[in-house]
ROSE-4610 file (N, C-alpha, C; in Angstrom, 1 decimal, always signed):
// ROSE-4610
residu = [A/A/A/L/L/L/I/I/I/D/D/D/G/G/G/G/G/G/E/E/E/L/L/L/Q/Q/Q/N/N/N/Q/Q/Q/R/R/R/I/I/I/P/P/P/G/G/G/L/L/L/K/K/K/E/E/E/T/T/T/A/A/A/A/A/A/G/G/G/A/A/A/L/L/L/L/L/L/M/M/M/A/A/A/D/D/D/E/E/E/V/V/V/Q/Q/Q/G/G/G/A/A/A/R/R/R/G/G/G/S/S/S/V/V/V/H/H/H/A/A/A/L/L/L/N/N/N/L/L/L/N/N/N/M/M/M/D/D/D/G/G/G/M/M/M/L/L/L/T/T/T/S/S/S/L/L/L/S/S/S/D/D/D/M/M/M/Q/Q/Q/T/T/T/A/A/A/V/V/V/D/D/D/I/I/I/L/L/L/A/A/A/Q/Q/Q/G/G/G/G/G/G/E/E/E/I/I/I/K/K/K/G/G/G/R/R/R/A/A/A/V/V/V/P/P/P/G/G/G/L/L/L/D/D/D/T/T/T/A/A/A/G/G/G/T/T/T/G/G/G/L/L/L/Q/Q/Q/S/S/S/L/L/L/A/A/A/E/E/E/G/G/G/L/L/L/N/N/N/T/T/T/M/M/M/K/K/K/T/T/T/S/S/S/V/V/V/N/N/N/S/S/S/F/F/F/M/M/M/G/G/G/Q/Q/Q/V/V/V/G/G/G/E/E/E/I/I/I/M/M/M/G/G/G/L/L/L/G/G/G/V/V/V/L/L/L/R/R/R/D/D/D/A/A/A/I/I/I/S/S/S/A/A/A/M/M/M/F/F/F/N/N/N/G/G/G/G/G/G/E/E/E/I/I/I/Q/Q/Q/G/G/G/Q/Q/Q/T/T/T/I/I/I/P/P/P/D/D/D/F/F/F/N/N/N/T/T/T/M/M/M/I/I/I/T/T/T/G/G/G/L/L/L/K/K/K/A/A/A/A/A/A/Q/Q/Q/A/A/A/G/G/G/V/V/V/A/A/A/A/A/A/V/V/V/L/L/L/D/D/D/G/G/G/S/S/S/K/K/K/Q/Q/Q/L/L/L/S/S/S/K/K/K/G/G/G/Q/Q/Q/L/L/L/Q/Q/Q/L/L/L/S/S/S/E/E/E/G/G/G/F/F/F/G/G/G/R/R/R/I/I/I/R/R/R/A/A/A/E/E/E/G/G/G/I/I/I/V/V/V/P/P/P/I/I/I/R/R/R/T/T/T/A/A/A/V/V/V/K/K/K/E/E/E/G/G/G/V/V/V/E/E/E/E/E/E/L/L/L/T/T/T/R/R/R/Q/Q/Q/N/N/N/A/A/A/A/A/A/M/M/M/G/G/G/I/I/I/M/M/M/A/A/A/R/R/R/K/K/K/M/M/M/E/E/E/S/S/S/Y/Y/Y/D/D/D/T/T/T/F/F/F/A/A/A/G/G/G/K/K/K/P/P/P/Q/Q/Q/E/E/E/A/A/A/L/L/L/G/G/G/E/E/E/V/V/V/R/R/R/F/F/F/M/M/M/F/F/F/R/R/R/I/I/I/P/P/P/A/A/A/T/T/T/K/K/K/P/P/P/K/K/K/P/P/P]
num = [1/1/1/2/2/2/3/3/3/4/4/4/5/5/5/6/6/6/7/7/7/8/8/8/9/9/9/10/10/10/11/11/11/12/12/12/13/13/13/14/14/14/15/15/15/16/16/16/17/17/17/18/18/18/19/19/19/20/20/20/21/21/21/22/22/22/23/23/23/24/24/24/25/25/25/26/26/26/27/27/27/28/28/28/29/29/29/30/30/30/31/31/31/32/32/32/33/33/33/34/34/34/35/35/35/36/36/36/37/37/37/38/38/38/39/39/39/40/40/40/41/41/41/42/42/42/43/43/43/44/44/44/45/45/45/46/46/46/47/47/47/48/48/48/49/49/49/50/50/50/51/51/51/52/52/52/53/53/53/54/54/54/55/55/55/56/56/56/57/57/57/58/58/58/59/59/59/60/60/60/61/61/61/62/62/62/63/63/63/64/64/64/65/65/65/66/66/66/67/67/67/68/68/68/69/69/69/70/70/70/71/71/71/72/72/72/73/73/73/74/74/74/75/75/75/76/76/76/77/77/77/78/78/78/79/79/79/80/80/80/81/81/81/82/82/82/83/83/83/84/84/84/85/85/85/86/86/86/87/87/87/88/88/88/89/89/89/90/90/90/91/91/91/92/92/92/93/93/93/94/94/94/95/95/95/96/96/96/97/97/97/98/98/98/99/99/99/100/100/100/101/101/101/102/102/102/103/103/103/104/104/104/105/105/105/106/106/106/107/107/107/108/108/108/109/109/109/110/110/110/111/111/111/112/112/112/113/113/113/114/114/114/115/115/115/116/116/116/117/117/117/118/118/118/119/119/119/120/120/120/121/121/121/122/122/122/123/123/123/124/124/124/125/125/125/126/126/126/127/127/127/128/128/128/129/129/129/130/130/130/131/131/131/132/132/132/133/133/133/134/134/134/135/135/135/136/136/136/137/137/137/138/138/138/139/139/139/140/140/140/141/141/141/142/142/142/143/143/143/144/144/144/145/145/145/146/146/146/147/147/147/148/148/148/149/149/149/150/150/150/151/151/151/152/152/152/153/153/153/154/154/154/155/155/155/156/156/156/157/157/157/158/158/158/159/159/159/160/160/160/161/161/161/162/162/162/163/163/163/164/164/164/165/165/165/166/166/166/167/167/167/168/168/168/169/169/169/170/170/170/171/171/171/172/172/172/173/173/173/174/174/174/175/175/175/176/176/176/177/177/177/178/178/178/179/179/179/180/180/180/181/181/181/182/182/182/183/183/183/184/184/184/185/185/185/186/186/186/187/187/187/188/188/188/189/189/189/190/190/190/191/191/191/192/192/192/193/193/193/194/194/194/195/195/195/196/196/196/197/197/197/198/198/198/199/199/199/200/200/200/201/201/201/202/202/202/203/203/203/204/204/204/205/205/205/206/206/206/207/207/207/208/208/208/209/209/209/210/210/210/211/211/211/212/212/212/213/213/213/214/214/214/215/215/215/216/216/216/217/217/217/218/218/218/219/219/219/220/220/220/221/221/221/222/222/222/223/223/223/224/224/224/225/225/225/226/226/226/227/227/227/228/228/228/229/229/229/230/230/230/231/231/231/232/232/232/233/233/233/234/234/234]
x = [+41.1/+40.3/+39.4/+39.2/+38.7/+39.6/+41.1/+41.9/+42.2/+42.4/+42.7/+42.0/+40.8/+39.8/+39.9/+38.8/+38.8/+37.5/+37.1/+35.7/+35.3/+34.1/+33.5/+32.0/+32.0/+31.2/+31.1/+31.6/+31.8/+31.4/+31.7/+31.0/+32.4/+32.9/+33.8/+33.4/+34.8/+34.4/+35.7/+35.4/+36.7/+36.9/+38.7/+39.1/+39.0/+39.5/+39.1/+40.5/+41.3/+41.7/+41.2/+40.8/+39.8/+38.5/+37.7/+36.7/+37.3/+38.4/+38.3/+39.4/+39.9/+40.4/+38.7/+38.0/+36.6/+36.2/+36.1/+35.6/+35.8/+37.2/+38.1/+37.6/+37.6/+37.2/+35.6/+34.6/+33.3/+33.1/+34.1/+34.2/+34.5/+35.5/+35.7/+35.0/+34.4/+33.1/+32.0/+31.5/+30.7/+31.1/+32.3/+32.7/+32.8/+33.0/+32.9/+31.7/+30.8/+29.2/+28.7/+29.1/+28.4/+28.7/+29.9/+31.0/+30.1/+29.7/+28.8/+27.6/+26.8/+25.7/+25.9/+27.2/+26.9/+27.4/+28.1/+28.1/+26.5/+26.1/+24.7/+24.0/+24.2/+23.0/+23.4/+25.0/+25.2/+24.9/+25.0/+24.1/+22.8/+22.2/+20.6/+20.5/+21.4/+21.4/+21.0/+22.0/+22.3/+20.9/+20.9/+19.7/+18.6/+18.2/+16.7/+17.0/+18.2/+18.4/+18.3/+18.6/+18.6/+16.8/+16.4/+14.8/+14.2/+14.6/+14.1/+14.1/+15.5/+15.4/+14.9/+14.7/+14.0/+12.2/+11.7/+10.6/+9.9/+10.8/+11.2/+11.0/+11.8/+11.9/+10.8/+10.2/+8.8/+7.6/+7.9/+6.5/+6.9/+7.8/+8.2/+7.9/+8.2/+7.5/+6.1/+5.5/+4.2/+3.5/+3.8/+3.4/+3.7/+4.8/+5.9/+6.2/+7.7/+8.4/+9.9/+10.9/+12.2/+13.5/+14.3/+15.3/+16.3/+17.3/+18.2/+18.4/+17.3/+17.0/+16.8/+16.0/+15.4/+13.5/+12.7/+11.5/+10.9/+10.4/+9.9/+8.8/+7.8/+6.2/+6.0/+4.8/+4.4/+3.7/+3.7/+2.9/+1.5/+0.6/-0.4/-0.4/+0.4/+0.9/+1.4/+2.0/+2.5/+2.0/+0.9/-0.3/-1.2/-1.5/-2.1/-1.5/-0.7/+0.5/+0.3/+0.6/+0.9/-0.4/-2.0/-3.2/-3.5/-3.1/-3.5/-2.7/-1.3/-0.5/-1.2/-1.5/-2.4/-3.4/-4.4/-5.4/-5.4/-4.0/-3.7/-3.1/-2.7/-2.0/-3.3/-4.3/-5.4/-6.3/-5.9/-6.9/-6.3/-4.6/-3.9/-4.1/-4.0/-4.1/-5.8/-6.5/-8.0/-8.2/-7.4/-7.2/-6.2/-5.2/-4.0/-5.4/-5.9/-7.0/-7.8/-8.8/-9.6/-9.0/-7.4/-6.7/-6.5/-5.9/-5.9/-6.7/-7.9/-9.6/-9.6/-9.5/-9.9/-9.2/-7.6/-6.4/-6.9/-7.2/-8.2/-9.4/-10.0/-11.2/-10.7/-10.3/-9.1/-8.6/-7.9/-7.2/-7.7/-8.7/-9.5/-8.9/-8.1/-7.5/-8.4/-9.5/-10.3/-11.0/-11.4/-11.8/-10.8/-9.6/-8.2/-8.2/-8.5/-8.0/-9.6/-10.4/-11.2/-11.3/-10.7/-10.9/-9.4/-8.4/-7.6/-7.9/-8.9/-9.6/-10.3/-11.1/-12.5/-11.3/-10.0/-9.5/-8.8/-8.4/-7.6/-8.7/-9.7/-10.7/-12.4/-12.4/-13.8/-14.2/-15.8/-16.5/-17.4/-17.6/-18.6/-18.2/-17.9/-17.4/-18.5/-19.1/-20.0/-21.2/-21.4/-22.8/-22.3/-20.9/-20.6/-19.9/-20.1/-19.6/-18.3/-17.1/-16.0/-15.5/-15.2/-15.2/-13.3/-12.8/-11.5/-10.7/-9.5/-8.0/-8.4/-9.0/-8.9/-10.0/-11.3/-12.3/-11.6/-11.1/-10.6/-9.4/-8.6/-7.6/-8.6/-9.7/-10.1/-10.9/-11.5/-12.0/-11.0/-9.9/-9.1/-8.8/-8.7/-8.1/-8.8/-10.3/-11.5/-11.5/-11.4/-11.3/-9.9/-8.7/-7.8/-8.4/-8.2/-8.9/-10.2/-11.1/-12.0/-11.1/-10.4/-9.9/-8.7/-8.2/-7.6/-8.4/-9.9/-10.5/-10.6/-11.1/-11.5/-10.6/-9.1/-7.7/-8.0/-8.1/-8.1/-9.5/-10.4/-11.8/-10.9/-10.6/-10.2/-9.3/-8.1/-7.6/-8.3/-9.0/-9.7/-10.5/-11.1/-11.7/-10.9/-9.6/-8.7/-8.2/-8.5/-7.9/-8.9/-10.6/-11.7/-11.7/-11.4/-11.8/-10.1/-9.0/-8.1/-8.3/-9.2/-9.0/-10.4/-11.0/-12.4/-12.0/-11.1/-10.0/-9.2/-8.7/-7.9/-9.2/-10.7/-11.2/-11.5/-12.1/-12.5/-11.2/-10.3/-8.6/-8.9/-9.2/-9.1/-10.6/-11.5/-12.7/-12.1/-11.0/-10.7/-9.9/-9.2/-8.2/-8.2/-9.1/-9.7/-11.0/-12.0/-13.0/-14.4/-15.5/-16.5/-16.6/-16.0/-16.1/-14.8/-13.6/-13.0/-13.5/-14.1/-14.9/-16.1/-17.0/-17.9/-17.1/-16.2/-15.2/-14.9/-14.2/-13.8/-14.7/-15.8/-16.8/-17.2/-17.5/-18.1/-17.4/-16.4/-15.3/-15.2/-15.5/-15.2/-16.1/-17.2/-18.8/-18.6/-18.2/-18.4/-17.2/-15.8/-15.3/-16.1/-16.5/-17.4/-18.3/-19.2/-20.5/-19.9/-18.5/-18.0/-17.3/-16.7/-16.3/-17.4/-18.9/-19.8/-20.1/-20.3/-20.6/-19.7/-18.7/-17.2/-17.5/-17.9/-18.5/-19.5/-20.3/-21.5/-21.4/-20.2/-19.6/-19.1/-18.2/-17.0/-18.3/-19.3/-20.3/-21.2/-21.5/-22.0/-21.1/-19.9/-19.2/-18.5/-18.4/-18.1/-19.2/-20.5/-21.7/-21.6/-20.7/-20.7/-19.7/-19.0/-17.5/-17.8/-18.6/-18.7/-18.1/-17.0/-16.3/-14.7/-13.7/-12.5/-12.3/-12.2/-12.1/-13.4/-14.5/-15.7/-16.6/-17.8/-18.7/-19.7/-20.5/-21.6/-22.7/-23.4/-24.3/-25.3/-25.7/-26.9/-25.9/-25.0/-24.3/-24.3/-24.4/-24.3/-22.5/-22.2/-20.8/-20.4/-19.9/-19.4/-18.2/-17.7/-16.0/-16.2/-15.5/-15.3/-13.8/-13.8/-12.8/-12.5/-11.3/-10.9/-10.2/-10.2/-9.0/-8.8/-7.6/-7.3/-6.5/-7.3/-7.0/-6.7/-5.7/-5.8/-6.9/-6.8/-8.2/-8.1/-9.4/-9.0/-9.4/-8.1/-7.7/-8.2/-8.3/-8.3/-7.1/-6.9/-5.2/-5.5/-4.4/-4.1/-3.8]
y = [+85.1/+83.9/+84.3/+85.2/+85.6/+85.2/+85.4/+85.1/+83.7/+83.3/+81.6/+80.4/+80.9/+80.3/+80.2/+80.0/+79.8/+79.2/+79.9/+79.5/+81.1/+81.0/+82.3/+81.5/+82.0/+81.6/+80.0/+79.1/+77.9/+77.1/+77.9/+77.3/+77.3/+76.5/+77.0/+77.9/+78.6/+79.5/+79.3/+78.4/+78.2/+79.9/+79.9/+81.3/+81.4/+82.5/+82.8/+82.2/+81.2/+80.5/+79.0/+79.1/+77.8/+77.8/+78.8/+79.0/+79.1/+79.8/+79.7/+78.3/+77.8/+76.5/+75.4/+76.1/+75.3/+75.4/+76.8/+77.6/+76.8/+76.8/+76.3/+74.7/+74.3/+72.7/+72.6/+73.4/+73.6/+73.9/+75.0/+75.2/+73.7/+73.5/+72.4/+71.3/+70.7/+69.8/+70.3/+71.5/+71.9/+72.3/+72.5/+71.9/+70.8/+69.8/+68.1/+67.9/+68.4/+67.9/+68.9/+69.8/+70.6/+69.9/+69.0/+68.5/+67.0/+66.3/+65.1/+65.6/+66.1/+67.0/+67.0/+67.6/+68.0/+66.6/+65.2/+64.3/+63.1/+63.6/+63.0/+63.1/+64.9/+65.5/+64.8/+64.6/+63.8/+62.2/+61.8/+60.5/+60.4/+61.2/+61.3/+61.5/+62.5/+62.6/+60.9/+60.3/+58.8/+58.1/+58.2/+57.2/+57.4/+58.9/+58.8/+58.8/+59.2/+58.5/+56.8/+56.0/+54.8/+54.7/+55.0/+54.9/+55.3/+56.1/+56.4/+55.7/+55.1/+54.1/+52.7/+52.3/+51.1/+51.5/+52.7/+52.7/+52.8/+52.9/+53.1/+51.5/+50.4/+49.4/+48.5/+48.7/+48.1/+48.6/+50.1/+50.4/+49.1/+49.1/+48.2/+47.0/+46.5/+45.1/+44.9/+45.8/+45.8/+46.4/+47.2/+47.2/+47.0/+46.7/+46.2/+47.2/+47.1/+48.3/+47.7/+48.8/+48.3/+48.5/+47.4/+47.6/+46.9/+47.7/+48.1/+47.0/+48.0/+47.4/+46.7/+46.2/+44.1/+44.5/+44.1/+44.4/+43.5/+44.0/+43.0/+43.0/+42.0/+42.1/+42.4/+42.6/+43.3/+41.9/+42.4/+41.1/+40.7/+41.6/+41.3/+41.0/+41.0/+40.2/+38.6/+38.5/+37.5/+36.7/+36.6/+36.7/+35.9/+36.5/+36.2/+35.0/+35.2/+34.1/+32.8/+32.8/+32.0/+30.9/+32.0/+31.5/+30.4/+31.3/+30.4/+29.1/+29.6/+28.3/+27.4/+27.3/+26.2/+25.7/+26.8/+26.4/+25.3/+26.0/+24.8/+23.3/+23.5/+22.5/+21.2/+21.9/+21.3/+20.8/+21.4/+21.1/+20.0/+20.2/+18.9/+17.4/+17.3/+16.5/+15.6/+16.6/+16.1/+15.4/+16.2/+15.2/+14.3/+13.8/+12.9/+11.7/+12.0/+11.1/+10.5/+11.5/+10.9/+9.7/+10.7/+9.8/+8.7/+8.1/+6.9/+6.1/+6.6/+6.0/+5.5/+6.4/+5.8/+5.1/+4.6/+4.0/+3.0/+2.1/+1.2/+0.9/+1.9/+0.7/+0.4/+1.2/+0.6/-1.0/-0.9/-2.3/-3.1/-2.8/-3.8/-4.7/-3.1/-3.3/-3.9/-3.2/-2.8/-4.7/-4.9/-6.3/-7.6/-7.2/-7.9/-8.0/-7.0/-6.9/-7.8/-7.8/-8.2/-9.7/-10.2/-11.6/-12.4/-11.6/-12.4/-12.1/-10.9/-11.5/-12.3/-13.1/-14.0/-15.3/-15.4/-16.5/-16.6/-15.6/-16.2/-16.3/-15.7/-15.4/-15.5/-16.2/-16.8/-15.5/-15.5/-14.5/-14.6/-13.5/-13.5/-12.7/-13.2/-12.0/-12.7/-11.1/-11.1/-12.5/-12.1/-13.0/-14.5/-15.2/-16.6/-16.7/-17.3/-18.0/-18.1/-18.1/-18.5/-19.0/-20.1/-20.7/-20.4/-20.3/-20.0/-20.9/-20.6/-21.9/-23.2/-22.9/-24.1/-25.0/-24.6/-25.3/-25.7/-25.5/-25.8/-27.1/-26.3/-27.5/-28.9/-28.8/-29.7/-30.6/-29.8/-30.5/-31.1/-30.6/-31.2/-32.6/-32.3/-33.9/-34.9/-34.5/-35.8/-36.0/-35.4/-35.4/-36.5/-36.1/-37.4/-38.7/-38.8/-39.6/-40.5/-40.0/-40.5/-41.1/-40.0/-40.6/-42.1/-42.1/-43.2/-44.5/-43.9/-45.4/-46.0/-44.8/-45.5/-46.0/-45.6/-46.0/-47.4/-47.9/-48.9/-50.2/-49.4/-50.4/-50.4/-49.5/-50.1/-51.0/-51.3/-51.9/-53.6/-53.7/-54.7/-55.1/-54.3/-54.4/-55.4/-54.6/-55.3/-56.7/-57.2/-58.4/-59.0/-58.7/-59.4/-59.6/-58.7/-59.2/-60.3/-59.8/-60.8/-62.2/-62.3/-63.9/-64.4/-63.5/-64.0/-64.5/-63.6/-64.2/-65.3/-65.8/-66.9/-67.9/-67.6/-68.5/-69.3/-68.3/-68.6/-69.4/-69.2/-69.9/-71.6/-71.6/-72.8/-73.4/-73.1/-73.5/-74.4/-73.8/-74.6/-75.5/-75.5/-76.1/-77.9/-77.1/-78.0/-78.8/-78.8/-79.4/-78.8/-79.7/-79.7/-78.5/-80.0/-79.5/-78.2/-78.3/-77.1/-76.1/-76.0/-75.0/-74.0/-75.4/-75.1/-74.2/-74.8/-73.9/-72.7/-72.6/-71.6/-70.3/-70.5/-69.7/-69.3/-70.3/-70.0/-69.1/-69.4/-67.9/-66.7/-67.3/-66.0/-64.7/-65.7/-64.9/-64.4/-65.1/-64.6/-63.3/-63.5/-62.6/-61.0/-61.3/-60.1/-59.6/-60.5/-59.8/-59.1/-59.7/-58.5/-57.7/-57.3/-56.1/-55.5/-55.5/-55.3/-54.5/-55.3/-54.4/-53.2/-53.7/-52.6/-51.1/-52.0/-50.8/-49.6/-50.7/-50.1/-48.7/-49.3/-48.6/-47.3/-47.7/-46.3/-45.6/-45.9/-45.2/-44.4/-45.1/-43.7/-42.8/-43.4/-42.8/-41.6/-41.7/-40.7/-39.6/-40.3/-39.0/-38.1/-38.2/-37.5/-36.7/-36.9/-35.6/-34.9/-33.7/-33.2/-32.0/-31.5/-31.0/-30.8/-30.1/-30.3/-29.0/-28.0/-27.2/-26.2/-27.0/-26.1/-25.3/-24.9/-24.5/-24.2/-22.7/-22.4/-23.2/-23.1/-24.3/-24.7/-23.8/-24.4/-24.3/-24.1/-24.6/-26.0/-26.5/-27.6/-28.3/-29.1/-29.7/-31.2/-31.2/-32.5/-32.6/-34.2/-34.7/-36.1/-35.9/-37.5/-38.0/-39.5/-39.7/-40.9/-40.7/-41.8/-42.3/-44.2/-44.7/-45.6/-45.9/-47.3/-48.2/-49.2/-50.4/-51.2/-52.6/-53.3/-54.3/-54.5/-55.3/-56.5/-57.4/-58.3/-59.7/-60.3/-61.6/-62.9/-63.5/-65.2/-65.9/-66.7/-67.5/-68.5/-68.7/-69.2/-71.1]
z = [+53.1/+52.9/+51.5/+50.8/+50.1/+48.7/+48.7/+47.5/+47.9/+49.2/+49.2/+49.4/+50.1/+50.6/+52.0/+53.0/+54.1/+55.1/+56.0/+56.9/+57.3/+57.3/+57.6/+57.8/+59.8/+60.5/+59.8/+60.3/+60.2/+58.8/+57.6/+56.7/+55.3/+54.8/+54.0/+52.7/+52.5/+51.3/+50.8/+49.2/+48.4/+47.8/+47.5/+47.3/+45.6/+45.1/+43.8/+43.4/+43.6/+42.7/+42.4/+43.6/+43.1/+42.8/+42.9/+41.9/+40.5/+40.3/+38.7/+38.2/+38.9/+38.3/+38.4/+39.2/+38.9/+37.3/+37.4/+36.6/+34.9/+34.9/+33.7/+33.6/+34.8/+34.8/+34.0/+34.8/+34.0/+32.6/+32.3/+30.5/+29.9/+30.4/+29.4/+29.2/+30.4/+30.8/+29.5/+29.6/+28.5/+27.4/+27.0/+25.4/+25.3/+26.2/+25.9/+25.7/+26.5/+26.2/+24.5/+24.5/+23.3/+22.0/+22.0/+21.0/+20.9/+22.4/+22.5/+21.7/+22.2/+21.0/+19.4/+19.5/+17.9/+17.0/+18.1/+17.2/+17.4/+18.5/+18.8/+17.4/+17.2/+16.1/+14.5/+14.0/+13.1/+13.1/+14.4/+14.2/+14.4/+14.6/+14.4/+12.9/+12.3/+10.8/+10.2/+10.6/+10.0/+10.3/+11.3/+12.0/+11.1/+11.2/+10.3/+9.2/+8.4/+6.8/+6.9/+7.9/+7.8/+8.0/+9.3/+9.0/+7.8/+7.2/+6.0/+4.7/+5.1/+3.7/+4.5/+5.5/+5.9/+5.7/+5.9/+5.8/+4.1/+3.0/+2.2/+1.6/+2.4/+1.8/+2.3/+3.4/+4.0/+3.2/+2.4/+1.7/+0.2/+0.1/-1.1/-1.4/-0.1/+0.4/+0.6/+1.0/+1.3/+0.0/-0.9/-2.1/-3.7/-3.2/-4.6/-5.1/-6.0/-6.1/-6.8/-6.7/-7.6/-6.6/-5.8/-5.1/-5.8/-5.7/-6.7/-7.8/-8.5/-10.3/-10.4/-9.3/-9.4/-9.1/-9.8/-9.4/-8.0/-7.3/-6.2/-6.2/-6.1/-6.1/-4.8/-4.5/-3.3/-2.4/-1.1/-0.2/-0.8/-1.2/-1.7/-3.2/-4.0/-5.1/-4.8/-3.6/-3.5/-2.9/-1.9/-1.6/-2.4/-3.6/-4.3/-5.4/-6.0/-6.5/-5.7/-4.2/-3.6/-3.3/-3.2/-3.3/-4.7/-5.7/-6.8/-7.5/-6.7/-6.9/-5.7/-4.6/-3.9/-4.8/-5.4/-5.9/-7.3/-8.0/-8.9/-8.6/-6.9/-6.9/-6.3/-5.7/-5.4/-6.9/-7.4/-8.9/-9.7/-9.7/-10.3/-9.6/-8.0/-7.2/-7.5/-7.4/-8.0/-9.4/-10.2/-11.8/-11.6/-10.5/-10.8/-10.2/-9.1/-8.3/-9.7/-10.0/-11.2/-11.9/-12.4/-13.8/-13.2/-12.0/-11.5/-11.1/-11.2/-10.9/-12.2/-13.3/-14.2/-15.2/-14.7/-15.2/-14.3/-12.9/-12.5/-12.9/-13.5/-14.0/-15.5/-16.3/-17.4/-17.5/-16.3/-16.0/-15.7/-14.5/-14.1/-13.0/-12.0/-11.0/-9.6/-9.8/-8.7/-8.4/-10.0/-10.2/-9.8/-10.2/-10.1/-8.4/-7.8/-6.1/-6.0/-6.3/-5.3/-5.7/-7.1/-7.0/-6.4/-6.0/-5.0/-3.5/-3.4/-1.7/-1.6/-2.7/-2.5/-2.7/-3.6/-3.8/-2.3/-1.6/-0.3/+1.0/+0.7/+1.9/+1.5/+0.4/+0.0/-0.2/-1.3/-1.2/-2.7/-3.0/-4.3/-5.7/-6.6/-7.8/-8.9/-9.3/-10.4/-10.1/-8.8/-8.7/-8.2/-8.4/-8.0/-6.9/-6.1/-4.5/-5.2/-4.4/-4.9/-3.3/-3.2/-1.9/-1.5/-0.4/+0.0/-0.2/+0.2/+0.0/+0.6/+1.8/+2.7/+2.3/+1.6/+1.2/-0.1/-0.8/-2.1/-1.7/-1.1/-0.5/+0.0/+1.0/+1.3/+0.3/-0.8/-2.3/-2.8/-3.1/-3.7/-2.9/-1.3/-0.8/-1.2/-1.3/-1.1/-2.3/-3.6/-4.8/-5.0/-4.5/-4.6/-4.2/-2.9/-2.3/-3.6/-4.0/-4.8/-6.1/-6.9/-7.8/-7.1/-6.4/-5.7/-5.6/-4.9/-5.3/-6.4/-7.2/-8.8/-9.4/-9.2/-9.6/-9.0/-8.3/-7.3/-7.9/-8.0/-8.8/-10.2/-11.1/-12.3/-12.7/-11.8/-11.9/-11.2/-10.1/-10.2/-11.1/-12.0/-12.9/-14.9/-14.3/-15.1/-14.9/-13.3/-13.2/-13.3/-13.0/-13.5/-14.8/-16.0/-17.3/-17.7/-17.0/-17.0/-16.9/-15.7/-15.4/-16.3/-17.1/-17.6/-19.3/-19.2/-20.7/-20.5/-19.3/-19.1/-18.7/-18.4/-18.4/-19.7/-20.6/-22.0/-22.7/-22.0/-22.9/-22.5/-21.1/-20.6/-21.3/-21.7/-22.3/-23.5/-24.6/-25.6/-25.1/-23.7/-23.7/-22.4/-22.0/-20.6/-21.2/-22.1/-21.8/-20.6/-20.4/-20.3/-18.7/-17.9/-16.4/-15.7/-16.4/-16.2/-16.5/-18.0/-18.3/-17.3/-17.1/-16.3/-14.4/-14.3/-13.0/-13.1/-14.3/-15.1/-15.3/-15.8/-16.2/-14.5/-14.0/-12.5/-12.3/-11.8/-11.2/-11.8/-13.3/-13.9/-14.0/-13.5/-13.7/-12.1/-11.0/-9.7/-9.7/-10.0/-10.2/-10.9/-12.2/-12.6/-12.0/-11.3/-10.6/-9.5/-9.0/-8.0/-8.4/-9.7/-10.2/-10.8/-10.9/-12.0/-10.2/-9.6/-7.9/-7.8/-7.7/-7.7/-8.6/-10.1/-10.8/-10.2/-9.7/-9.3/-8.1/-7.2/-6.1/-6.5/-7.3/-8.0/-8.9/-9.9/-10.3/-9.5/-8.4/-7.3/-6.6/-6.3/-5.8/-6.8/-8.3/-9.1/-9.2/-9.0/-9.1/-8.3/-6.8/-6.1/-6.1/-7.0/-7.0/-8.3/-8.3/-9.2/-9.6/-8.6/-8.6/-7.9/-8.5/-7.9/-6.6/-7.4/-6.4/-5.7/-5.6/-5.0/-6.3/-5.8/-6.9/-5.9/-6.5/-5.4/-5.4/-4.2/-4.1/-4.9/-5.7/-6.8/-8.0/-8.4/-9.6/-9.5/-11.2/-11.6/-12.3/-11.7/-11.5/-12.2/-13.6/-13.6/-13.9/-13.5/-13.7/-13.9/-14.8/-15.8/-15.9/-15.2/-15.3/-16.5/-17.3/-18.2/-18.1/-17.8/-18.0/-19.2/-19.1/-20.7/-19.9/-20.4/-19.9/-20.8/-20.7/-22.0/-22.5/-23.8/-24.3/-24.1/-23.7/-24.0/-24.8/-24.7/-25.6/-24.8/-25.8/-25.2/-25.0/-23.8/-23.8/-24.6/-25.3/-26.4/-26.2]
């Protein structure tokens, strides 16, 4: 039982052969573990070297230094540079805004904008009230109607002058009775035309602007018409 193994008091006892084989197997395992420990030791050296290199790179990144022959600024230097860049950009923005404001003042862009707004919506420019487009259009339509009335009156006046001229011609040709009739007709027509002229004059006095004006402002509109000269009828 000692050599080959067996049981003693119901307990299995390995033999010398089995014990020797187990010892050899354990020796092999110990030898393998020793090799693994040696390899692990070598790997630890590499890992420590890598960690050292990494620590050096971190130190250079934080404080600045040289990597592969190139100077690398530290984070403090980079942060200061970025802050300076931001301040420079803010200064540039302020300068550009100031420049644009000066350009606007020089070119009168603000006044032009206000003038355009006043033209469309009405408003006040340099103390003068400007009517909006709708008011201007209404004023133009009223002025157009007034001009049409004045033109009609001028045509009637021209007709009356023509009739009066014809009356003078009949004076020479027809004698006293026809003269009285012609003169009477001419006077009546002239009276009507004078009345029409009075109406036209009053209408023209009420038209003192074409496009609207401030309430307290003074305006004047003049109408000029060209009519043929009166000539006696031969």
